[in-house]
N, C-alpha and C positions, 0 to 999 in steps of 0.2 A: 438546519440543524430537525433531525428524522424522530419518529418513535423507532428506536429497534422492533419491537413486538407489534405495529400496526402497521410500519410504512408512512403513517401520518407527521406531516410537515407542522412544526413546533415554532419556526421562526427561520424566516430567511429576508439577509439582505445580497441585491445583484443577484441571487440566487439560480437565473440561470446565461448571465454577463459567458462567453464563452471565452476560456482563457486555456494557454498549453498550461499540462498537469507537468513535467516535467516525471518523478520516478513514481509518485503517486500511480503510476502504468503500471507500474510491477503490480499489482493487486491483478489485471485485466487476463496476463499473462499469469498466476497462480491460477486462476477459475481457468484459464483457455489449457493447462495442460496436468491439472490437477487427476482427470478420471483417468488419464488416458498413460500416468506415470508411479509405475514400482520405485517405492518411496526407500527401500534396503536395496535398490540398484545401484552399481556406480556406472558415473558419468566423466568423460578424460573436458581436460579445458584444452580446448584447438585455438587454433589464430584465428578463425571465424568466430569467437569469442572475444580474442583478444580485439581484432576491429570495430565490430558493433560498439565495443564499449570506450574505443578510441575517445578520446576527446573525454570522457567525464571524470568523475571523481577517480582515487589510484584505488587500483582494487591487490586484495589479499589473494587472488587463485589465478596461481604459475601455471600455465600454457605447461601440460603435458603430466598434471598431476591428475588424478580420479580421485572424484571425494563422493560420497550415495548421494541421491537425490534430497532426499529428506535435510540431506545440512545446506546442500544446493538454496532449497527455499531459506534454510535460515540463514543462507549469505545473500539470499535475496532481501527477503522483509524483514529484515531485522537490520544490516547496516548497507540496505543496497547498495552488493556490487556488484556490474556490468558488466560480468562477465557471465553471471546466472545464465540469465533470459535469455538467449539462444542455448548455452548447456542445456537445457532446464526442455525447452522445445526438440531440440536433440534427438533428448530421451524421453521424449514424449512421440518420437519418430517425425518433427514434421521440420524442416526448414524454417530459413530465418523468415521468408515472406507465404510460406503455413501458417508459422504462429503467427503473424501480424493478420493475417485473414480468419483464422481462428478469434482473438482476441474483438479483431469486427463484429465476428459472427458473438459473441460473447454480447456486446452491444447492443446489438438489433436484439438477443431476444431478453437480457435486461431493458428495452425499448425503451433507449438511450439513445434519442435522436441527434444529439448534439454532438455524441462522444466518438471520434475517429483516431487510427490509428493510424501507421507512416512506420513506424520505427519496434523495436520492442524494447528499449533500454529508457525509451523517455525521454532522451537528448538532442532526439531532436525535431519531429511539428506537431507530435497527440496533442490532441486539445479534447475540454468538455468543460462544463460544467459545476459545479460547487453540488447544484440539486443531483445529480450523473451519477456525481462521485460517493455521496452520502448512499444514494439508491446500490452503488456496486458495491461499496466495502459492508452495507447492510447484507448482502449476500455471500460476501467473503467471509463475513462471521459467522455464518449460518452451519461452514464447514467446521468442523472437529478437527482439522489437523492445522489447516492455514492460521486457525482462533488461536489454536495454544501457541505455535510459532510467536504470531504476533503478538503476543501477549509476554513473553520474554523479555525482560532487559538485555539478556548477553547472552552466548552459547558459544560453546570451542565447539570447536570443527576438524579431522583428522584424516588425512588423504590415508589414501585404500595401504602407501609404503610407508606410513606415518613419517614419512618428512616433511611433512607438510604441517603444521597443528595451526591456526591459527583462533585469535579471539575477535570476538566481532559484539563489538556494545551496542544498543539500539537507540538509535533518533531521536527516537522518540521519547522528549524528552520530559511530556507529563506524567510518564509510564516509571519510566527512573525515578521521579523524586520522588511519588510515591503519593500524594497529596490526596489524588483524586483514585477512582477502582479504575480504573483506564485497560478494556479489554482487549485492546488492540486498536494498531494504525498504521500506518506510512507516511513518513515526509519525502520531501521533492522541492530540488533548487536546479535550477538553469537559468540564465541570467535574463532571458524571453518570459521564464515565468514566477519568476519572482520565489517564494518561501514559499511553498506547497506544503498544509497536515490536512490530513484525515484521520481523525478517531471513533473510534465509540467508548464508551463510558459508560458506568453503573452512577446513576447520581440521585441519591433521595429515595434508591430503590428503583427510581426508573431506568431504563435503557436507551441508551439515548446515539446516533453516529453525529458528527459532525464533519463540515467539508474546509476548509478555511485557500482561499486559492490569491495566488498574485499579493503575499504578502510585501512589503518593503524593505524587511530588514530579520535576518534570522531566530529573534526570541520576539518580535510581534506577533507570528503565529500561536507562538504559544500563551502569549498574555492577552490573546484573542480566546483561546480555548479557556484561560483563566477565567475570565470576564462571565464568559459564559459558563459555566460551569457554575461558577457561585452565583450568577442570576438564579441560572435554575435551581439549585439547589435552595434559595432560599424562596422562591414562588412555590416550587411543589410541596414543601416542608409547608408552605402553611397554606394551600390551596392541592388540594387533588381529585379536582377538580382539570377540564382541559386548561391549556394555555392559550391563552389569544395569540393567533400570527399575525406574525408581522412580514411584511414584503419592499 
């Protein structure tokens, strides 16, 4: 867990263990394409997107349909649709290989020594650590557009010909439940990665980012978040000074 304002680590457990990160990968796609993306332009879903999404969760983005790029960001970050990353890469002028290279460049720019990408969806062998994913999420949440999208608990998107009307609900359970002031995050799951969850939150007027990797159960990652949030709320409310670091 990091202080979002300063980047200081507040708490860590196995924070440098290298693990698969599944769809938490997609925050790096968002950073990689953001500066090259016309949010209001339309991008068509192609068979290339379908090929890279094969083996993942069911998609709602049909081949041949065109969607606004901002809506593709919503599809990717709110509900983790696996056809969105390569489509967004293409919208930003990147082939799938170019996109992976750009994601690795983002990791280098953020000085993430253990973060590596081989595919744009997270279905392959992408790896990182909890510490580095928290650092990356902090960078994502500094972007006004990405932060606003990741703060949405749902979104409705419509294709250019208005044939496809898709309602996406966030996979970020603490955001949906609303007990804590969640500022945006991303979930992920593959058999190799287990259940992953990275999120920002404002607790007792302190903005933090957290990363939970490799949980054994779907709800465990959210239970872990709730326990850490309650601990932080208690300590910040009782002591406005620095919290002790634990590793």
